[in-house]
C-alpha positions in Angstrom: -0.3 -0.1 0.6 1.1 3.6 -0.5 1.7 5.9 2.2 -1.5 7.5 2.3 -3.3 4.1 2.5 -0.8 3.0 5.3 -1.7 6.2 7.1 -5.8 5.4 6.8 -8.7 5.0 9.4 -7.3 6.7 12.2 -3.8 6.7 11.4 -3.9 2.7 11.7 -1.1 1.0 10.7 -0.8 -1.7 7.4 -0.4 -3.9 10.8 -3.0 -2.6 12.8 -5.6 -2.3 9.8 -5.1 -5.9 8.6 -5.8 -7.2 12.0 -8.7 -5.7 12.4 -10.0 -6.7 9.1 -9.1 -10.0 10.3 -11.2 -10.1 13.5 -13.9 -9.1 11.4 -13.3 -12.0 9.2 -13.4 -14.1 11.6 -16.7 -12.5 13.6 -18.8 -12.8 10.3 -17.5 -15.7 8.0 -19.0 -17.9 10.4 -22.6 -20.2 10.3 -24.7 -17.4 11.7 -24.0 -15.5 8.8 -26.1 -18.1 6.4 -29.4 -16.9 8.2 -29.9 -13.6 6.6 -28.0 -14.2 3.2 -28.5 -15.7 -0.3 -25.9 -18.3 0.5 -28.6 -20.0 2.3 -30.3 -20.8 -0.7 -27.3 -23.4 -2.2 -27.2 -24.8 1.6 -30.7 -26.3 0.5 -28.9 -28.7 -1.3 -26.2 -31.3 -1.2 -25.7 -32.4 -4.8 -22.4 -30.3 -6.8 -24.9 -29.3 -9.7 -27.6 -28.2 -7.8 -25.8 -25.9 -5.1 -24.0 -24.8 -8.4 -27.3 -23.5 -10.0 -28.8 -22.6 -6.6 -26.1 -20.8 -6.3 -25.9 -19.2 -9.5 -29.8 -18.2 -9.7 -29.4 -16.5 -6.6 -26.2 -14.7 -6.8 -27.6 -13.5 -10.0 -30.8 -12.1 -9.0 -29.1 -11.0 -5.7 -29.4 -6.9 -5.2 -31.6 -4.8 -3.5 -33.4 -6.0 -0.1 -31.7 -9.0 1.0 -35.2 -10.5 2.5 -37.0 -10.0 -1.2 -33.8 -11.7 -2.7 -34.3 -14.8 -0.4 -38.1 -15.0 -1.0 -37.7 -15.2 -5.0 -34.7 -17.3 -4.9 -36.8 -19.4 -2.7 -39.7 -19.3 -5.1 -37.1 -19.8 -8.0 -36.2 -23.3 -6.1 -40.0 -24.5 -6.0 -40.8 -23.6 -9.4 -38.3 -26.0 -10.2 -39.4 -28.6 -7.5 -36.8 -28.2 -5.4 -34.5 -29.9 -8.0 -32.5 -27.2 -10.1 -30.5 -29.7 -11.8 -32.9 -32.1 -12.9 -35.3 -29.4 -14.0 -32.4 -27.5 -16.1 -31.2 -30.9 -17.9 -35.1 -32.7 -18.1 -37.4 -29.5 -19.0 -39.7 -29.9 -21.7 -40.4 -26.5 -23.8 -43.9 -26.4 -21.9 -42.9 -27.0 -18.6 -41.2 -23.4 -18.5 -44.6 -21.4 -18.7 -44.3 -22.2 -15.0 -42.0 -19.0 -14.6 -44.4 -17.0 -16.3 -45.3 -14.1 -13.9 -42.0 -14.3 -12.1 -40.2 -11.2 -11.1 -37.4 -9.9 -9.2 -36.8 -6.0 -10.0 -35.8 -6.6 -14.2 -35.6 -10.3 -14.2 -38.4 -11.5 -14.9 -40.0 -14.7 -16.5 -38.2 -13.9 -20.0 -34.8 -13.8 -18.0 -35.6 -17.1 -16.4 -36.4 -19.1 -19.4 -33.4 -18.3 -21.2 -31.2 -19.2 -18.1 -32.5 -22.6 -17.3 -32.1 -22.9 -21.3 -28.4 -21.5 -21.3 -27.6 -23.4 -18.1 -29.0 -26.6 -20.0 -26.4 -25.6 -22.8 -23.6 -25.5 -20.5 -24.0 -28.6 -18.7 -24.7 -30.5 -22.3 -21.8 -28.7 -24.3 -19.6 -27.4 -22.0 -19.7 -30.0 -19.4 -20.8 -27.9 -16.5 -20.1 -24.5 -15.1 -16.9 -25.0 -13.2 -15.2 -26.7 -16.5 -16.1 -23.8 -18.3 -14.7 -21.1 -16.0 -11.8 -23.2 -15.5 -11.1 -23.7 -18.6 -10.3 -19.8 -18.8 -9.1 -18.9 -15.3 -5.4 -19.1 -16.1 -5.7 -16.1 -17.7 -7.6 -14.4 -15.3 -10.9 -14.8 -13.4 -12.6 -11.8 -14.8 -11.6 -12.9 -18.0 -13.3 -16.4 -17.6 -15.9 -13.9 -16.1 -16.1 -12.5 -20.0 -15.8 -15.8 -21.7 -18.6 -17.6 -19.6 -20.8 -14.9 -20.7 -19.5 -15.2 -24.2 -20.9 -18.7 -24.3 -24.1 -18.8 -21.7 -25.4 -16.3 -24.8 -24.0 -18.4 -27.5 -27.3 -20.2 -28.5 -30.7 -18.1 -29.3 -31.5 -16.0 -27.0 -33.1 -12.8 -25.7 -31.0 -9.8 -26.2 -32.4 -8.0 -23.0 -31.2 -11.2 -20.6 -27.9 -10.2 -21.6 -27.7 -7.8 -18.8 -28.0 -9.9 -16.3 -24.7 -11.4 -16.4 -22.2 -8.9 -16.1 -18.8 -8.4 -18.3 -15.6 -7.2 -16.6 -14.0 -6.3 -20.2 -16.9 -3.7 -20.3 -15.6 -2.1 -17.0 -17.9 -3.9 -15.1 -17.0 -5.2 -11.2 -19.6 -8.1 -12.0 -20.2 -8.5 -8.1 -22.8 -10.8 -8.4 -20.9 -13.4 -10.5 -17.6 -12.9 -8.6 -20.0 -13.6 -5.6 -21.0 -16.6 -7.0 -17.1 -17.7 -7.6 -16.7 -16.9 -4.2 -19.5 -19.5 -3.2 -18.1 -22.2 -5.1 -14.3 -21.8 -4.9 -13.2 -20.9 -1.4 -13.0 -23.6 1.1 -15.7 -24.8 3.4 -14.1 -25.0 6.6 -16.5 -22.3 8.7 -19.8 -23.8 7.1 -20.4 -20.7 4.8 -18.8 -21.0 1.0 -18.8 -24.6 -0.2 -15.3 -25.1 -1.6 -17.2 -27.3 -4.8 -14.5 -26.0 -7.1 -11.0 -26.9 -7.1 -9.8 -25.8 -10.6 -10.0 -22.3 -9.5 -7.4 -20.9 -6.5 -8.9 -18.6 -4.2 -6.0 -16.4 -5.1 -7.5 -16.1 -8.1 -10.9 -14.7 -7.2 -11.8 -10.7 -6.8 -13.9 -9.2 -4.0 -17.5 -8.6 -4.9 -17.6 -5.1 -5.2 -20.9 -3.2 -4.2 -22.1 -0.4 -2.5 -21.7 -1.2 0.7 -18.0 -3.0 0.5 -16.9 -0.2 -1.6 -17.8 2.4 0.7 -16.2 0.7 4.1 -13.6 0.1 1.6 -12.9 3.8 0.4 -13.3 4.7 4.4 -10.6 1.9 5.1 -7.8 4.1 2.6 -8.0 0.4 0.8 -10.1 2.2 -2.3 -9.6 5.4 -4.4 -11.5 5.2 -7.0 -15.1 6.5 -6.6 -16.9 4.4 -9.0 -17.4 0.6 -8.5 -16.5 -0.8 -11.6 -13.5 -3.1 -13.0 -10.9 -0.2 -12.7 -12.0 -0.1 -9.0 -12.1 -3.8 -8.1 -8.5 -4.4 -9.9 -7.5 -1.7 -7.1 -9.3 -2.8 -4.2 -8.2 -6.3 -5.3 -4.4 -5.3 -5.2 -4.9 -4.2 -1.8 -6.6 -6.9 -0.7 -3.6 -9.7 -2.1 -1.0 -7.9 0.2 -3.3 -8.8 3.4 -3.7 -12.1 2.3 -2.5 -13.0 -1.1 -3.6 -16.6 -1.1 -7.5 -16.1 0.1 -7.8 -12.1 -0.5 -11.7 -12.7 -0.9 -11.7 -13.4 2.8 -12.0 -10.0 3.5 -15.6 -9.6 1.6 -17.0 -10.6 5.0 -15.5 -8.4 7.0 -16.4 -5.2 4.2 -19.7 -6.5 3.7 -20.1 -7.2 8.0 -18.8 -3.5 8.3 -20.9 -1.8 6.0 -24.2 -3.5 6.4 -23.9 -4.9 10.2 -22.2 -2.1 11.9 -23.3 0.7 9.4 -19.5 1.2 9.5 
């Protein structure tokens, strides 16, 4: 970190700031965190593919009020008879009518139907989400997100649905899909994240950057850029990796917890 960062947060040194954030990680990276977080939805499942699909769909609609996110993610699971992988792989065209009337903010039935079709394509033609992401991860996870989106929409699709997967190469911080990757990749040693994907390393992940984590990061001197975009994410990632190169995204718990639960 530069001098301004080292002197940030009421004069805390880099070591003191790291200790403060490490304590917050320990405070929030516990199973109690699940009770009020959308991550509770994929925790309903035990099969890898069910967890992946539940997590991906939940992360996709994870903006706005968290109670509303959880309610609507639960509704999506119910519409698929709480068997998301089976539904994705075995549905018939007429089965997709069950999504009529579904809406979460700007994500509607058209988008839900497209996501089911595209997920079927990913599992059928690309051997699943992990295989597809890991194919490109060595060139950077943000690049892998870009390629994932490209393959997700390589089948016939409604153009309006493209907006529901962000593209880091178009300067998006891609908060929701980075959160999904955190869920899939980080080890489950505290029972929160899943650690399902061993083909991607935790050191490759980027922090899910949103209003809460961004504001806290700026107050702590971890982020100078005012927009929550890809450039801001790169700056934040660089500083978090200096605190823990192997698992920088663990600090998402600290930044999010400070912002949401402590109104920091």
